[in-house]
N, C-alpha and C positions, 0 to 999 in steps of 0.2 A: 116570251114566257108569260103565261097567264097567271096572275097572282090573286090575292084576296081582294075583296071589294072595299073594305074599310081598313085603312092603314093608319096606325098610331105613330106619331113622331114626337120627338122632343124639339120644341122650337116652332116658329111660325113660318109662313111663306117666305122663301129666300134663305132659310137656314141650310146648313149642310145636310141635315136629315131630309129636308124637303128636296134638295138637289139629288140625293140618292134615290128617292122614290121616283122622281121624274126621269132619271137616267136609266134605272134598272127595272122598274116595275111597270108592267103594261096596263095602262088605263084603269087605275083604281077609281072606284065610284066616289070615294070620299077620303080626304086626308084629314085626320083628327089630330089637332095640335095640342101639346101639353107643355106646361112650363118646366116640369121636372120629369126625370126618368121614372120616379115612383108613380107618378100619374099615368105615364105611358103604360107601365106594367099593369097597373090596376085596371086599366081599360081592357087590356088583353085577357087578364085573369077572369074578369067579370063578363067576358065575351061581348063587350060593347064594341070592340074592334076585332077584326078577323086575325090581324097580326100586327106586330110592331117592328119598326126599324130602330135599332139601338147601336150607338157607337160603343165599341168594346176596347179598342186600343189605337194608339197613334204611334207612327214610326219614330217620332221624335220624343214625345212625352211619355210613352209607355202605356201600360194597361190602365184602364178605368176600373179600379178594383171593386167599387160598390156595385157596378153593373154585373160582374160575375156572380156576386151573391144574390142579386135580384133575380137572375135567371134560375139559379139552383134552388133557392129558398121557395120560389113560387112554382117549381116543377114545370118550367117552360121548356120548349124544345126549339132548337136551332134548325131551320130548314134550308138556309142559304147564307152566304156571306158576300159582301161587296166591298171593294176598295175604291176610295175617292181621293184623288189628289187634292190637297188643300192649298188654296191660294187666298191670300188676304189682301184686301184693298181698303185704303182710307177714303171714305166718302163723306160728302156734306151737301148742303143746299147749293144749287147752281149759282155761280157768281162768287162763292166763297173761295178763299185761298188759304194755304197752310198758315200764313201769317195772321189770319183772322181767328184761327182755331185756338181755344183755350182748354177745351174739354174733349176727351175721347171716351166713348162708351163701347163696350163689347163684352164678350165672354172672357173669363179669366184665362182660358186656354189660348185664345187669340192673342192676348197680351203677352203670354209666355212665349208664343211662337214668333212674335214680332219684336223681340227684345232689343235688337240692335237699332232698328228704326226709332223706337221709342226713346232709347238712350241718347240718340242724336237730337231729340226734341224734348229736353227735360222740362220745358215750360208747360207741357201738356199735363193736365190733371186727368188721371185714369179712373173711370167709374165702371165697376163690374156690373154686368147684367146677366140674365138667365140664358141668353143665347146670342148669336151674332146678328141675327136679322132684326130683332125687336128694337134695338136703338135706331136703326135706319128707318123703321116704320114711324117711330116717335118723332124723329127729326122732320120727316116729311109731313106728318099729320099736324104737328104743332109749329112747323116752320121755324125750327130752332136754329138761330144763328150762333156762330162761334162754337158750334158743337159738331164733332165728327164721329163716325162709327167705323169700326173695322169689320168688313163683311166679305163673304165669298164672291167669286165671279158671278155676274148676272144680277146680284141683289140691288145694286144701284139703279139699274134700269127698271126693275120692278116698282121702285118707289119714286122714280123721277129725280134721283139724286145724281151728283157729279163725282167722278172719281178724281181725287186730288193726287193720289199716288197709287200706282198699280203694283201689285205683288210685293208687298213689304215684308213678307215672311223671311225669317232668317235662313231657311233652307229650302231649296227647290225640291229636294227629295222628301217631301212632307206628305204623308198619306195616312188616312184613317180607315180602319177596318170596321165595318158595320155588319151586324147580324140580323137576320129576319127571324123573329121569335113568335111562337104561337102557343096556345094552351093545348092544342091537340097535335099529336104526332102526325107528321105528313106521311103520305103514301111512300112506299119504298122507291127510292130513286136509283134506277139501274146504272146511272152514270156516277153515283156517289163514290168519292175517293178520299174523303176526309171525315174524321170523327172527333168529337169533343166529349171528354169525360171528366168527371169529378170523383175524387175518393179521398179517404183519410187513411193514415198509417199509424201503426202502433209505434210507441217510442222505444224501438229496439234497433240495435246496430244492424245496418244493411237492409232495412225495410224498403227504402226507396230504390236501392240498388237492385233488389229482386224484381221490382216492377220494371225498371229500365232494362234489365236483362231480357225480359220477355220481348220488348220492342226490338232489341238487338237480334235476338234469336230468329224473329220472323221478318227481319229486314224492313221494319217500319220506320219511316222518317218522322221523328217528333219535331214539329215546327214551333211548339210553344209549351213551356211549363211555367206555371204561376202558382206560388203558394200564398194562401190567404188565411189569417187567423180565424178559427171557428168561434162561435159565440157560446157554445155549450161547455167549453172547458178551457181553462187558462193555459196559454202556451201550447195549444194544440192547433195544428194547421191542416187545412184542406189543400189538395193539389188539383189544379186544372191542367189538363193536357190536351193539346191538339196533335193529331197524327195523320199523316198522309199514307195511303195504301193503294195498291193496284186495284182497279175497280172489280177485277175478277177474284180478288182475295177474300177469304172468309174472315172478315174483321170481327165477327161475333165470337169466334173461338178465342181470339186474342183478348177480347174484353172479358170473357169468362175467366181467363187465366189471371188477368189483372184483378178482377173482383175477388178471386180466391186468395190473393195476397194482400187485400186491403179491406176496409169496411166503409159503410155509408157510400157505396159506389153508385154513381148516377151516370147514365148515358144522356148527355145534353143535346146531342144531335149527330146524325149521319147524313152528309150532304156533299154536294159537288164543290170542290175548291174554287174559290173566286179568282178571277184574273187580276193581276196587278203588274205594274211596270217594274 
C-alpha cells in the first residue's frame, strides 16, 4: 500500500512508532521524528509532513486521552489504523550484566507494562524519558555503563547494544493501536468498514441511549466508546465512538442520524479496519 512521502512520528529510530512505519508503510521518503505528540501534530497541521503515525490506545493501559483531543481539535482525519504487538527488552552495553545495572531509562508506559520485572529488581533506579528508543541511543553514544534501557524488539541491534533480558512485559497479549492522521481527507476507500466520530450530548435523560439505539437499529458493532471532558464547559463531555459496518452499508445515513441527536459532531475518519491478533 503506497502511502505519504513524509511521515511524522513520536520518538526516534527504534521506537514503536518507527517500527509501525517500517512494518506497515511502503517506502516513505522521510521519517520525521518528534519528541512529543504535539510536535508531531503541528508538523501535520502545517503540512511539513504528509501524515503522522500516532498511538491512540493500548490493550493493557487503555486510551491515550490527550491524543483524541489532538486529533479533533486540529480537525485531522484518520485514514488507517495499525496494531503492533508490544515487546519490551532490557538492553545495555555489551559485556554488562544485570548485576552491573543501577539505572534503567525508558518511557513511563514501558515501566508500567514491565511492573513485575521491575518489582523483582528494586535496586534499579527508574528514570523516565520521552520514548523507548532515545535512552538506548544515549547509552550507545555516550557508552554509559551501569545503565540499561527498556526497548522494543530490534532496537538493541540498531544501536549495537546487548539484550540482558528478553520480553520482560507483564502480559504477552500487549498491543498498541496506532492511527494514520492527515490534514486532508483521504480519497474514499471502497474497502472501508470502520468509522470514528466525535460528538457532544445535551445533559438530558436518555441522550446517550438515543444515539446507541441508532447503532442497534442498524446492526452496527460499536468497538469503542470513550468520554473525554470538554474545555469549553465544566462537567461537559465529548464522546468518541468507533464502529464497524459492512463495507456495502451506507454509513453516512447512520452518521446523519447520530448528528441529529447530538451537537459538535465530527467525522474523524472512515477507513479499513486494521488487523490484530
